[in-house]
MDAnalysis code that builds the backbone (N, CA, C; Angstrom):
import MDAnalysis as mda
import numpy as np

u = mda.Universe.empty(750, n_residues=250, atom_resindex=np.repeat(np.arange(250), 3), trajectory=True)
u.add_TopologyAttr("name", ["N", "CA", "C"] * 250)
u.add_TopologyAttr("resid", np.arange(1, 251))
u.add_TopologyAttr("resname", ["MET", "PHE", "GLY", "ARG", "ALA", "ARG", "LEU", "THR", "LEU", "LEU", "ILE", "THR", "VAL", "LEU", "SER", "ALA", "ALA", "LEU", "ILE", "PRO", "ASN", "ALA", "ALA", "LEU", "ALA", "ALA", "GLU", "PRO", "VAL", "THR", "PRO", "ASP", "LEU", "GLY", "MET", "ALA", "PRO", "ILE", "THR", "ASP", "LEU", "THR", "LEU", "ALA", "ILE", "THR", "ALA", "THR", "GLY", "GLN", "LYS", "GLN", "LEU", "ARG", "PHE", "SER", "ALA", "THR", "ILE", "VAL", "ASN", "VAL", "GLY", "LYS", "GLY", "PRO", "PHE", "GLU", "LEU", "ALA", "ALA", "THR", "ARG", "SER", "SER", "THR", "THR", "SER", "ASP", "PHE", "ALA", "VAL", "SER", "GLN", "LEU", "VAL", "THR", "GLN", "SER", "ASP", "GLY", "SER", "ARG", "THR", "GLN", "THR", "SER", "MET", "PRO", "SER", "SER", "LEU", "VAL", "PHE", "GLY", "GLY", "ASP", "GLY", "HIS", "SER", "HIS", "TRP", "HIS", "VAL", "ARG", "ASP", "LEU", "GLU", "THR", "TYR", "GLU", "LEU", "ARG", "ARG", "LEU", "ASP", "ASN", "GLY", "VAL", "LYS", "VAL", "GLY", "THR", "SER", "SER", "LYS", "GLY", "GLY", "PHE", "CYS", "PHE", "PHE", "ASP", "THR", "THR", "ALA", "TYR", "ARG", "LEU", "SER", "LEU", "PRO", "GLY", "ALA", "PRO", "GLN", "GLN", "SER", "VAL", "TYR", "SER", "SER", "ALA", "GLY", "CYS", "GLY", "GLY", "HIS", "ASP", "ALA", "LEU", "SER", "VAL", "THR", "MET", "GLY", "LEU", "SER", "VAL", "GLY", "TRP", "GLY", "ASP", "ARG", "TYR", "PRO", "TRP", "SER", "LEU", "PRO", "ASP", "GLN", "PHE", "ILE", "ASP", "ILE", "THR", "ALA", "LEU", "SER", "ASN", "GLY", "GLN", "TYR", "ARG", "LEU", "ILE", "ALA", "THR", "ALA", "ASP", "PRO", "LYS", "GLY", "THR", "PHE", "VAL", "GLU", "SER", "ASN", "ARG", "GLY", "ASN", "ASN", "SER", "THR", "TRP", "VAL", "ASP", "ILE", "ALA", "LEU", "THR", "SER", "ARG", "LYS", "ASN", "GLY", "THR", "SER", "VAL", "LYS", "ILE", "LEU", "GLY", "TYR", "GLY", "PRO", "ALA", "ALA"])
u.atoms.positions = np.array([
    [114.671, 48.972, 67.074],
    [115.182, 49.892, 66.129],
    [115.446, 51.397, 66.603],
    [116.518, 51.883, 66.329],
    [116.833, 53.380, 66.940],
    [115.320, 54.264, 66.144],
    [115.312, 55.329, 66.680],
    [114.722, 56.235, 65.881],
    [115.465, 57.285, 65.039],
    [115.170, 58.027, 63.991],
    [115.725, 58.830, 63.585],
    [116.537, 59.653, 64.396],
    [116.384, 60.426, 65.741],
    [116.494, 61.352, 66.198],
    [117.915, 60.682, 67.055],
    [117.621, 59.578, 67.547],
    [118.610, 58.853, 68.210],
    [120.027, 57.946, 67.394],
    [119.234, 58.103, 66.401],
    [120.251, 57.500, 65.019],
    [121.404, 58.435, 65.411],
    [121.002, 60.021, 64.655],
    [121.875, 61.084, 64.334],
    [122.486, 61.140, 65.734],
    [122.276, 61.108, 67.105],
    [122.656, 61.625, 67.991],
    [124.102, 61.073, 68.396],
    [123.526, 59.191, 67.752],
    [124.399, 58.130, 67.889],
    [125.913, 58.490, 67.107],
    [125.243, 58.984, 66.186],
    [126.268, 59.280, 64.842],
    [127.395, 59.777, 65.507],
    [126.735, 61.703, 65.798],
    [127.207, 62.590, 66.384],
    [128.306, 62.499, 67.293],
    [127.946, 61.675, 68.186],
    [128.867, 61.241, 69.415],
    [130.481, 60.360, 68.725],
    [129.799, 59.174, 68.197],
    [130.960, 58.608, 67.422],
    [131.845, 59.749, 66.458],
    [131.228, 60.356, 66.013],
    [132.538, 61.312, 64.761],
    [133.089, 62.060, 65.661],
    [132.384, 63.071, 67.079],
    [133.191, 63.818, 67.799],
    [134.406, 62.395, 68.484],
    [133.775, 61.600, 69.083],
    [134.753, 60.647, 69.471],
    [136.308, 60.299, 68.547],
    [135.447, 60.292, 67.283],
    [136.998, 60.139, 66.503],
    [137.877, 61.145, 65.946],
    [137.200, 62.278, 66.341],
    [138.358, 63.354, 66.004],
    [139.631, 63.475, 66.444],
    [140.787, 63.449, 66.028],
    [142.365, 63.177, 66.363],
    [142.537, 65.037, 67.325],
    [143.431, 64.768, 68.385],
    [143.425, 65.883, 68.786],
    [144.047, 66.504, 68.315],
    [144.816, 66.391, 67.533],
    [145.687, 67.381, 66.550],
    [144.520, 68.183, 65.847],
    [143.520, 68.155, 65.739],
    [142.160, 68.728, 64.641],
    [142.114, 69.695, 65.391],
    [142.089, 69.739, 66.677],
    [140.967, 70.614, 67.767],
    [141.985, 71.823, 67.682],
    [141.345, 72.967, 67.650],
    [142.113, 73.925, 67.581],
    [143.067, 74.300, 68.657],
    [144.351, 75.408, 67.883],
    [145.199, 75.788, 69.015],
    [145.087, 76.889, 69.416],
    [145.007, 76.787, 70.808],
    [145.751, 78.345, 71.901],
    [146.805, 78.958, 72.196],
    [146.907, 80.044, 71.920],
    [147.980, 80.172, 72.744],
    [148.456, 80.252, 74.074],
    [149.748, 79.637, 73.971],
    [150.269, 79.728, 75.496],
    [151.345, 80.960, 75.590],
    [150.273, 81.869, 76.443],
    [151.030, 83.569, 76.643],
    [152.238, 83.714, 77.920],
    [152.784, 84.487, 77.548],
    [153.580, 84.595, 79.186],
    [152.736, 85.983, 79.572],
    [153.124, 86.458, 80.463],
    [152.553, 87.355, 81.644],
    [154.069, 87.955, 82.776],
    [153.815, 89.036, 81.567],
    [155.255, 90.182, 82.252],
    [155.337, 90.528, 83.610],
    [155.813, 90.998, 84.381],
    [155.624, 91.425, 85.466],
    [157.042, 92.134, 86.273],
    [157.062, 93.323, 87.684],
    [158.251, 92.824, 87.985],
    [158.589, 92.602, 89.471],
    [159.800, 91.556, 89.199],
    [159.872, 91.336, 91.165],
    [160.145, 92.282, 91.902],
    [160.063, 92.906, 92.809],
    [160.394, 93.571, 94.415],
    [161.557, 94.345, 93.551],
    [161.642, 95.307, 94.068],
    [162.691, 96.601, 93.625],
    [163.587, 96.580, 94.865],
    [164.987, 96.157, 94.548],
    [166.253, 95.994, 95.834],
    [166.923, 97.104, 95.394],
    [168.240, 97.246, 97.076],
    [169.261, 97.790, 96.244],
    [169.277, 99.049, 96.032],
    [168.725, 99.913, 97.217],
    [168.202, 101.153, 96.700],
    [169.346, 101.757, 97.340],
    [170.271, 102.683, 96.740],
    [171.443, 103.681, 97.255],
    [171.395, 104.719, 96.682],
    [172.216, 105.713, 96.910],
    [172.229, 107.003, 96.535],
    [173.759, 107.662, 96.063],
    [174.029, 107.785, 95.046],
    [175.549, 108.167, 94.080],
    [175.516, 109.490, 93.906],
    [176.613, 110.000, 93.891],
    [176.872, 111.034, 93.359],
    [178.480, 111.363, 92.885],
    [177.766, 112.221, 91.276],
    [179.452, 111.617, 90.853],
    [180.070, 112.872, 90.426],
    [181.340, 112.941, 89.450],
    [181.962, 113.634, 89.676],
    [181.696, 115.310, 89.568],
    [180.635, 115.536, 88.887],
    [179.738, 116.573, 88.564],
    [179.110, 116.952, 89.428],
    [178.358, 116.233, 90.532],
    [177.299, 116.268, 91.051],
    [176.077, 116.575, 91.009],
    [176.120, 115.423, 90.032],
    [174.925, 114.669, 89.784],
    [174.233, 113.912, 91.287],
    [173.166, 113.772, 91.880],
    [172.810, 112.815, 93.276],
    [171.848, 111.806, 92.206],
    [171.735, 110.861, 92.207],
    [171.456, 109.389, 91.453],
    [170.512, 108.205, 92.535],
    [169.474, 108.043, 92.208],
    [169.100, 107.035, 93.248],
    [169.317, 106.003, 92.073],
    [169.784, 104.945, 92.922],
    [169.954, 104.064, 91.720],
    [169.511, 102.454, 92.934],
    [169.401, 101.674, 92.102],
    [168.258, 100.500, 92.356],
    [168.337, 99.409, 91.602],
    [168.293, 98.791, 91.974],
    [168.141, 96.870, 90.572],
    [166.845, 96.846, 90.826],
    [166.680, 96.138, 89.555],
    [164.778, 95.916, 89.087],
    [165.378, 94.748, 88.042],
    [164.075, 93.513, 88.311],
    [163.696, 92.384, 87.794],
    [162.614, 92.177, 87.147],
    [162.803, 92.261, 85.650],
    [161.056, 91.958, 84.827],
    [161.240, 90.483, 85.023],
    [160.168, 90.015, 85.069],
    [160.111, 88.312, 85.308],
    [158.843, 87.867, 84.497],
    [158.642, 86.630, 83.914],
    [158.034, 85.652, 83.460],
    [157.221, 84.989, 83.671],
    [155.553, 85.381, 84.417],
    [155.393, 84.298, 85.550],
    [153.959, 83.904, 84.465],
    [153.696, 83.460, 83.344],
    [152.947, 83.057, 82.438],
    [152.851, 81.557, 82.491],
    [152.268, 81.184, 81.270],
    [152.380, 79.740, 80.937],
    [153.405, 79.815, 79.697],
    [153.639, 80.961, 79.084],
    [154.634, 80.402, 78.331],
    [155.752, 81.293, 77.988],
    [156.570, 80.579, 77.437],
    [158.150, 82.027, 77.051],
    [157.681, 83.785, 76.243],
    [158.309, 84.370, 76.532],
    [158.122, 85.645, 76.118],
    [159.576, 85.732, 75.352],
    [159.076, 85.670, 73.794],
    [160.146, 85.817, 72.904],
    [160.207, 86.968, 71.913],
    [160.767, 87.359, 71.540],
    [161.296, 88.458, 70.745],
    [161.929, 88.154, 69.488],
    [162.059, 88.430, 68.747],
    [162.414, 87.818, 67.149],
    [162.930, 89.432, 66.220],
    [164.245, 89.806, 65.693],
    [163.950, 91.227, 65.254],
    [165.231, 90.807, 64.241],
    [164.709, 90.958, 62.984],
    [165.578, 91.318, 61.560],
    [165.708, 92.318, 60.676],
    [166.985, 92.174, 59.816],
    [167.100, 93.661, 59.334],
    [167.820, 92.918, 57.729],
    [167.833, 93.526, 56.960],
    [168.499, 92.842, 55.656],
    [169.383, 93.212, 55.173],
    [170.292, 94.374, 55.937],
    [171.670, 94.900, 56.397],
    [172.264, 95.135, 57.476],
    [173.695, 95.974, 57.593],
    [173.780, 96.096, 58.752],
    [173.573, 97.874, 58.916],
    [172.710, 98.794, 58.151],
    [172.084, 100.030, 57.682],
    [170.947, 100.253, 57.830],
    [170.690, 99.389, 57.808],
    [168.904, 99.032, 57.693],
    [168.026, 98.948, 59.468],
    [166.966, 99.709, 59.064],
    [166.166, 99.397, 61.179],
    [165.558, 97.598, 61.150],
    [165.725, 97.277, 62.534],
    [165.402, 95.885, 62.798],
    [163.766, 96.094, 62.734],
    [163.188, 94.828, 62.212],
    [161.770, 94.570, 62.660],
    [161.496, 93.540, 63.381],
    [160.481, 94.003, 64.307],
    [160.755, 93.064, 65.295],
    [159.294, 92.607, 65.797],
    [159.351, 91.383, 66.017],
    [158.188, 90.292, 66.406],
    [158.246, 89.773, 67.341],
    [156.834, 89.509, 68.271],
    [157.111, 88.256, 69.299],
    [156.428, 86.806, 68.778],
    [156.948, 85.658, 68.893],
    [156.845, 84.657, 68.752],
    [156.119, 84.249, 69.869],
    [154.815, 83.057, 69.374],
    [153.757, 83.149, 70.910],
    [153.890, 81.564, 70.618],
    [154.405, 80.582, 71.523],
    [153.418, 79.321, 71.643],
    [152.334, 78.856, 71.749],
    [151.751, 78.160, 71.037],
    [150.630, 77.759, 71.098],
    [150.496, 76.514, 71.526],
    [148.928, 75.883, 71.981],
    [149.174, 74.617, 72.838],
    [149.688, 73.573, 72.236],
    [149.868, 73.243, 70.832],
    [149.764, 72.257, 70.053],
    [151.319, 71.631, 69.846],
    [152.098, 72.537, 70.225],
    [153.594, 73.118, 69.839],
    [154.236, 74.134, 69.019],
    [153.400, 74.361, 68.430],
    [153.404, 75.298, 67.214],
    [153.573, 76.509, 67.911],
    [154.049, 77.211, 66.691],
    [154.709, 79.014, 67.379],
    [154.196, 79.873, 66.223],
    [153.213, 81.230, 67.004],
    [152.934, 82.031, 65.819],
    [154.159, 83.469, 65.644],
    [153.538, 83.902, 65.037],
    [154.584, 85.310, 64.915],
    [154.242, 86.195, 64.136],
    [153.996, 87.666, 64.977],
    [153.309, 89.202, 64.955],
    [154.005, 90.016, 65.145],
    [154.335, 90.537, 64.104],
    [154.703, 92.078, 64.267],
    [154.533, 93.048, 65.414],
    [155.792, 93.510, 66.097],
    [155.560, 94.244, 67.094],
    [155.984, 95.633, 66.377],
    [155.222, 96.523, 67.012],
    [155.447, 98.335, 66.593],
    [156.568, 98.318, 68.092],
    [157.468, 97.793, 67.683],
    [158.428, 97.974, 69.018],
    [160.178, 98.086, 67.717],
    [161.310, 98.454, 68.257],
    [162.305, 99.195, 67.794],
    [163.945, 98.570, 68.564],
    [164.981, 98.525, 67.819],
    [165.745, 98.017, 68.776],
    [166.979, 99.384, 68.668],
    [167.794, 99.486, 69.652],
    [168.832, 100.759, 69.844],
    [169.946, 100.144, 70.417],
    [171.039, 100.312, 70.067],
    [172.552, 99.465, 69.751],
    [173.095, 100.094, 71.485],
    [173.336, 99.218, 72.469],
    [173.731, 99.662, 73.626],
    [175.524, 99.744, 73.648],
    [175.893, 100.993, 73.379],
    [177.378, 101.491, 73.163],
    [177.919, 101.817, 74.322],
    [177.287, 101.466, 75.682],
    [177.681, 102.121, 76.581],
    [178.233, 100.564, 77.355],
    [179.542, 99.888, 76.875],
    [179.496, 99.063, 77.462],
    [179.070, 97.651, 77.514],
    [177.531, 97.374, 77.080],
    [177.411, 96.061, 76.500],
    [177.527, 95.783, 75.095],
    [177.552, 96.930, 74.504],
    [178.083, 95.949, 73.181],
    [177.180, 95.299, 72.505],
    [175.496, 95.245, 72.387],
    [174.566, 94.623, 72.052],
    [173.177, 95.324, 71.945],
    [172.292, 94.329, 71.588],
    [171.090, 95.078, 71.006],
    [169.852, 95.516, 72.162],
    [168.964, 96.289, 72.718],
    [168.406, 96.842, 73.395],
    [166.940, 96.579, 73.184],
    [165.760, 96.274, 73.085],
    [164.451, 96.518, 72.711],
    [164.216, 97.665, 73.310],
    [163.295, 99.089, 72.393],
    [162.548, 99.560, 73.491],
    [161.140, 99.115, 74.182],
    [160.806, 100.046, 74.975],
    [160.040, 99.896, 75.019],
    [159.118, 98.732, 76.623],
    [160.449, 98.278, 76.883],
    [160.248, 96.680, 77.424],
    [159.680, 97.537, 79.419],
    [160.636, 98.011, 79.722],
    [160.021, 98.908, 81.147],
    [160.137, 99.510, 81.470],
    [159.463, 100.657, 82.316],
    [160.322, 102.097, 83.122],
    [160.066, 102.067, 84.371],
    [160.802, 103.276, 84.854],
    [161.094, 103.519, 85.641],
    [160.728, 104.802, 86.198],
    [159.718, 105.437, 87.545],
    [160.059, 106.439, 87.663],
    [159.495, 107.077, 88.927],
    [159.494, 108.087, 89.441],
    [159.209, 108.508, 90.296],
    [158.079, 109.588, 91.068],
    [156.995, 109.464, 91.760],
    [156.374, 110.530, 92.238],
    [156.182, 110.729, 93.501],
    [155.938, 112.067, 93.598],
    [156.072, 112.257, 95.284],
    [154.037, 111.763, 96.162],
    [154.737, 110.830, 96.918],
    [153.678, 110.039, 97.653],
    [152.419, 111.017, 97.849],
    [152.705, 112.642, 98.022],
    [151.067, 113.542, 98.692],
    [150.536, 113.980, 97.575],
    [151.307, 113.531, 96.507],
    [150.370, 114.501, 95.446],
    [150.491, 113.330, 94.331],
    [151.418, 112.744, 94.127],
    [151.667, 111.444, 92.918],
    [152.455, 112.685, 91.607],
    [152.461, 113.188, 91.827],
    [153.847, 114.508, 90.549],
    [154.648, 113.282, 90.400],
    [154.300, 113.587, 89.293],
    [156.102, 112.715, 88.548],
    [156.902, 113.536, 88.803],
    [158.241, 113.127, 89.275],
    [159.652, 113.974, 89.440],
    [160.597, 113.721, 89.156],
    [160.858, 112.486, 88.281],
    [161.674, 111.167, 87.816],
    [161.612, 110.915, 87.024],
    [162.328, 110.388, 86.161],
    [162.421, 109.049, 85.506],
    [163.778, 108.312, 84.919],
    [163.647, 107.560, 84.775],
    [165.519, 106.638, 84.366],
    [165.828, 106.706, 83.345],
    [166.994, 107.052, 83.380],
    [167.562, 106.964, 81.076],
    [167.644, 106.058, 80.789],
    [167.765, 105.098, 81.530],
    [167.709, 103.645, 81.196],
    [166.119, 103.745, 79.606],
    [166.344, 103.055, 78.220],
    [165.654, 103.691, 77.590],
    [165.302, 101.968, 77.181],
    [166.102, 101.442, 77.012],
    [166.367, 99.643, 76.355],
    [167.368, 98.883, 77.189],
    [166.535, 97.522, 76.539],
    [167.040, 96.467, 77.420],
    [167.054, 95.418, 76.625],
    [168.294, 94.598, 76.695],
    [168.636, 93.190, 76.363],
    [168.276, 92.315, 77.621],
    [166.991, 91.738, 77.340],
    [166.351, 90.747, 78.535],
    [166.914, 89.292, 78.213],
    [166.762, 88.402, 78.904],
    [167.128, 87.467, 79.029],
    [167.211, 86.222, 80.305],
    [167.602, 84.902, 80.748],
    [166.913, 84.433, 81.403],
    [168.416, 84.670, 82.333],
    [168.072, 85.382, 83.673],
    [169.539, 86.081, 84.590],
    [168.952, 85.279, 85.773],
    [167.967, 84.741, 86.074],
    [167.358, 84.984, 87.463],
    [165.892, 84.409, 88.117],
    [165.963, 82.998, 88.466],
    [165.470, 81.906, 88.271],
    [164.348, 82.885, 89.557],
    [163.448, 83.057, 89.219],
    [162.616, 83.826, 89.755],
    [161.129, 82.472, 90.537],
    [160.540, 81.996, 89.645],
    [159.336, 81.411, 90.758],
    [159.446, 80.022, 89.653],
    [160.838, 78.816, 89.951],
    [160.415, 77.689, 88.880],
    [159.795, 77.128, 89.210],
    [158.352, 76.750, 90.560],
    [157.334, 75.958, 90.418],
    [156.381, 76.330, 89.544],
    [156.268, 77.122, 88.707],
    [155.330, 77.364, 87.781],
    [155.321, 76.045, 86.586],
    [154.107, 75.651, 86.400],
    [154.036, 74.457, 85.379],
    [154.978, 75.503, 83.968],
    [155.594, 74.284, 83.574],
    [156.217, 74.668, 82.275],
    [157.765, 75.369, 82.245],
    [158.110, 75.753, 83.939],
    [159.210, 76.478, 83.780],
    [160.217, 75.647, 83.741],
    [161.472, 76.180, 83.090],
    [162.898, 75.156, 82.927],
    [163.217, 74.897, 84.626],
    [164.472, 73.881, 84.226],
    [164.709, 74.402, 85.605],
    [166.409, 74.500, 85.549],
    [166.472, 75.104, 84.277],
    [167.951, 75.457, 83.838],
    [167.879, 76.373, 83.125],
    [168.394, 78.275, 82.534],
    [168.341, 79.129, 81.918],
    [167.908, 78.653, 80.386],
    [167.369, 79.329, 79.382],
    [167.278, 78.557, 78.413],
    [167.903, 80.224, 77.516],
    [167.480, 81.071, 77.481],
    [167.846, 82.103, 76.676],
    [169.055, 82.877, 77.186],
    [169.803, 83.518, 76.888],
    [171.495, 83.697, 77.091],
    [171.364, 85.220, 76.543],
    [172.625, 86.092, 77.082],
    [172.836, 87.413, 76.255],
    [173.215, 87.534, 74.825],
    [173.751, 85.579, 74.403],
    [174.466, 85.806, 73.256],
    [173.485, 86.347, 72.281],
    [171.964, 85.780, 72.847],
    [170.846, 85.807, 71.581],
    [170.403, 87.473, 71.066],
    [170.955, 88.674, 72.117],
    [171.121, 90.056, 71.936],
    [171.844, 90.578, 70.700],
    [172.830, 89.797, 69.944],
    [173.366, 90.548, 68.737],
    [174.760, 91.188, 69.372],
    [175.804, 90.845, 68.002],
    [176.854, 92.150, 67.866],
    [176.298, 93.092, 67.352],
    [177.036, 94.313, 67.120],
    [177.389, 95.314, 66.025],
    [176.280, 95.693, 65.059],
    [176.716, 94.111, 64.188],
    [176.812, 93.504, 62.338],
    [175.560, 92.734, 62.178],
    [175.067, 92.593, 63.691],
    [173.872, 91.067, 63.380],
    [172.881, 91.693, 62.643],
    [172.183, 90.477, 62.050],
    [171.448, 91.078, 61.289],
    [169.780, 90.002, 61.700],
    [170.120, 89.525, 62.680],
    [168.997, 89.104, 63.361],
    [169.206, 88.811, 64.408],
    [168.241, 89.129, 65.732],
    [168.207, 88.848, 67.022],
    [167.169, 88.461, 67.709],
    [167.421, 87.691, 68.973],
    [166.550, 86.611, 69.319],
    [166.489, 86.744, 71.074],
    [165.560, 87.783, 71.692],
    [165.688, 87.536, 72.902],
    [164.176, 86.848, 73.857],
    [164.519, 86.620, 75.173],
    [163.635, 86.118, 75.603],
    [163.312, 85.700, 76.711],
    [162.553, 85.233, 77.433],
    [162.036, 85.112, 78.942],
    [161.553, 84.489, 79.217],
    [162.285, 82.852, 80.002],
    [161.319, 81.640, 80.233],
    [160.751, 81.704, 80.981],
    [159.694, 81.062, 81.337],
    [158.619, 80.930, 82.221],
    [159.347, 80.765, 83.400],
    [158.648, 81.505, 84.339],
    [159.539, 81.259, 85.757],
    [160.943, 81.868, 86.078],
    [161.201, 82.659, 85.314],
    [162.626, 83.316, 85.045],
    [162.558, 84.759, 84.840],
    [163.472, 85.723, 85.523],
    [163.616, 87.190, 85.494],
    [164.711, 87.782, 84.736],
    [164.781, 89.189, 84.702],
    [165.885, 88.868, 83.782],
    [166.785, 91.021, 85.228],
    [167.407, 90.508, 85.821],
    [167.635, 91.469, 86.536],
    [168.728, 92.850, 86.233],
    [168.397, 93.680, 86.247],
    [169.526, 94.987, 86.069],
    [169.609, 95.200, 87.593],
    [170.996, 95.106, 87.610],
    [171.415, 95.820, 89.121],
    [171.761, 97.059, 88.997],
    [172.322, 97.412, 89.918],
    [172.044, 99.640, 90.576],
    [173.085, 99.783, 89.884],
    [174.684, 99.212, 89.596],
    [176.189, 99.258, 88.938],
    [175.762, 99.513, 87.381],
    [174.536, 99.131, 86.542],
    [174.264, 99.545, 85.264],
    [174.686, 100.556, 84.778],
    [175.094, 101.136, 83.195],
    [174.738, 102.421, 83.626],
    [173.825, 102.799, 82.626],
    [173.099, 104.386, 83.488],
    [171.489, 104.691, 83.307],
    [170.517, 104.086, 84.405],
    [170.984, 103.531, 85.176],
    [169.903, 102.523, 85.810],
    [170.339, 103.418, 87.549],
    [169.406, 104.574, 87.406],
    [169.025, 105.482, 88.219],
    [168.319, 106.373, 87.614],
    [167.729, 106.685, 88.785],
    [166.707, 108.519, 88.612],
    [167.505, 109.251, 88.987],
    [167.566, 110.747, 88.301],
    [168.422, 111.993, 88.487],
    [167.787, 112.921, 89.813],
    [168.221, 112.621, 91.235],
    [167.330, 113.352, 92.520],
    [167.742, 114.723, 92.658],
    [169.054, 115.068, 91.785],
    [169.599, 116.466, 92.444],
    [168.710, 117.241, 92.853],
    [167.289, 117.460, 92.147],
    [167.154, 119.081, 92.631],
    [165.742, 118.809, 93.547],
    [165.619, 117.301, 93.810],
    [164.916, 116.909, 94.877],
    [164.610, 117.610, 96.287],
    [163.542, 118.138, 96.630],
    [163.504, 118.705, 98.074],
    [163.421, 117.157, 98.982],
    [164.003, 117.254, 100.452],
    [163.313, 116.309, 101.589],
    [161.510, 115.840, 101.196],
    [161.659, 114.354, 101.356],
    [160.013, 114.173, 101.563],
    [159.745, 113.072, 101.127],
    [158.412, 112.630, 100.939],
    [158.631, 110.692, 100.870],
    [157.766, 110.862, 99.159],
    [158.684, 109.659, 98.580],
    [158.382, 109.367, 97.148],
    [158.374, 108.206, 96.517],
    [157.253, 107.439, 95.855],
    [157.311, 106.152, 95.721],
    [158.398, 106.109, 94.089],
    [158.937, 104.589, 94.059],
    [159.354, 104.177, 92.899],
    [158.632, 103.131, 92.328],
    [158.470, 103.838, 90.941],
    [157.367, 102.532, 90.704],
    [158.138, 101.702, 88.660],
    [158.430, 100.829, 89.281],
    [158.814, 99.521, 87.870],
    [157.774, 98.833, 86.934],
    [157.384, 99.185, 85.679],
    [156.478, 98.869, 85.150],
    [156.976, 98.153, 83.784],
    [156.226, 96.593, 83.819],
    [157.199, 96.106, 82.554],
    [156.076, 96.253, 81.589],
    [156.491, 96.327, 80.030],
    [155.594, 96.379, 78.841],
    [154.854, 97.867, 79.122],
    [155.176, 98.747, 79.588],
    [154.192, 100.197, 79.927],
    [153.574, 100.557, 78.886],
    [153.063, 100.153, 77.662],
    [152.617, 100.868, 76.779],
    [151.328, 99.721, 76.457],
    [151.762, 98.535, 76.719],
    [150.894, 97.650, 76.241],
    [151.345, 97.023, 75.160],
    [152.420, 96.893, 74.523],
    [152.883, 96.730, 73.407],
    [152.890, 95.238, 73.067],
    [153.514, 93.907, 73.875],
    [153.338, 93.202, 73.386],
    [152.251, 91.604, 73.909],
    [152.368, 90.977, 73.454],
    [151.301, 90.137, 73.464],
    [151.556, 89.185, 75.195],
    [150.734, 89.343, 75.812],
    [150.870, 88.496, 77.676],
    [149.376, 88.445, 77.687],
    [149.086, 87.956, 78.979],
    [147.468, 87.498, 79.343],
    [147.318, 88.007, 80.190],
    [148.067, 89.007, 81.252],
    [147.460, 90.149, 82.643],
    [148.422, 90.907, 82.357],
    [148.055, 91.666, 82.402],
    [148.344, 93.780, 82.227],
    [148.146, 94.040, 83.682],
    [147.300, 93.983, 84.511],
    [146.859, 94.216, 85.697],
    [148.389, 93.827, 86.779],
    [148.858, 92.956, 86.647],
    [150.031, 93.098, 87.274],
    [151.534, 93.611, 87.119],
    [151.634, 94.171, 85.837],
    [152.646, 95.023, 85.302],
    [153.561, 95.703, 86.696],
    [153.044, 96.162, 87.140],
    [153.961, 97.465, 88.293],
    [154.227, 96.544, 89.624],
    [155.419, 97.428, 89.870],
    [155.095, 97.280, 91.013],
    [155.992, 98.126, 91.797],
    [156.483, 98.531, 93.358],
    [156.789, 100.216, 93.533],
    [157.481, 100.011, 94.911],
    [158.480, 100.912, 95.541],
    [158.164, 101.013, 96.895],
    [158.778, 102.132, 97.173],
    [158.052, 102.612, 97.777],
    [157.493, 104.117, 99.285],
    [159.415, 103.943, 99.809],
    [160.073, 105.465, 99.307],
    [160.912, 105.812, 100.564],
    [160.837, 107.307, 100.706],
    [161.619, 108.147, 101.661],
    [162.072, 108.527, 102.357],
    [163.222, 109.434, 102.122],
    [163.114, 110.676, 101.607],
    [164.867, 111.415, 101.167],
    [164.817, 112.509, 102.033],
    [165.891, 112.243, 102.531],
    [166.504, 113.761, 103.546],
    [167.490, 113.835, 103.484],
    [167.967, 115.014, 103.227],
    [168.968, 115.744, 102.827],
    [169.577, 116.589, 104.301],
    [170.995, 116.492, 104.549],
    [171.187, 117.323, 106.140],
    [172.550, 117.182, 105.432],
    [173.730, 118.489, 106.012],
    [174.756, 119.034, 105.715],
    [175.826, 117.917, 105.254],
    [175.541, 116.237, 105.835],
    [176.441, 115.372, 106.160],
    [176.431, 114.472, 104.411],
    [174.744, 115.009, 104.109],
    [174.657, 114.016, 102.537],
    [173.052, 113.962, 103.248],
    [172.995, 113.062, 102.061],
    [171.376, 112.431, 102.225],
    [171.112, 111.270, 102.440],
    [170.062, 110.699, 102.614],
    [169.647, 109.713, 103.343],
    [168.324, 109.208, 102.392],
    [168.295, 107.437, 102.541],
    [166.754, 106.917, 101.918],
    [166.535, 105.975, 102.505],
    [165.358, 105.899, 103.334],
    [164.909, 105.350, 103.962],
    [163.553, 104.237, 103.025],
    [163.391, 103.230, 103.610],
    [162.613, 102.699, 103.068],
    [161.693, 102.349, 104.021],
    [160.190, 102.637, 103.300],
    [159.134, 102.817, 103.718],
    [158.068, 102.259, 103.954],
    [158.034, 100.623, 102.739],
    [156.934, 99.961, 102.187],
    [156.930, 99.483, 101.125],
    [156.776, 98.441, 100.736],
    [156.585, 97.800, 99.206],
    [155.465, 97.690, 98.538],
    [155.440, 97.749, 97.423],
    [154.100, 97.223, 96.643],
    [154.053, 95.944, 96.703],
    [153.101, 95.049, 95.958],
    [153.120, 93.738, 95.587],
    [153.650, 93.565, 94.299],
    [154.110, 92.373, 94.412],
    [154.981, 92.484, 93.120],
    [154.039, 90.487, 92.255],
    [155.126, 90.844, 90.255],
    [154.462, 89.700, 90.329],
    [154.614, 88.302, 90.844],
])
């Protein structure tokens, strides 16, 4: 005969074995935002004489789940309310309101941009003083560039597109970045530069940071930034930029 303690233990084990997987608590499958290496550094001078350091930057998702934002508004004169959708281990999704906002890109993009997604800044290498920031403040993000498709759960084809960024009169907008994919902003786009007109010769660090304010849900904030160190040299025949080295990338 079973003793009372052994009988209680057997009942407990059998009960645990009979609990269906669906009854187990779901866990969030979160994205992990970061930046790919900065590329295509070039110098441009506008018709007004402004000297621009232009570059291409790519925000990437190296997490376990997609990075998706949904925004809605009641009318074309209302502000958007922004939420992040986080996939759960049981396949469901949770929706959490985010302290972010949208701005319409009227510079030829003609779609909505989310603020606080990424920033660019230029600092002196000798003392760390910030000497410039990018004019670009909003981003419509989607799967433009395959980055690390070997990650578990990475789709081999793009999932999100620019169509999700909506037109001027849209009442709902959905932007996303799949696991293993990136959104590349090339050097040629409007505002994709830092004004270096007043800078002297010297060595500088160009830093690109994803989610600089920690606004969005992600699994790791320690890999959100990357950088490239450069030397700027101005002479009578123009200004040159030389790459000195790269920082880590996501």
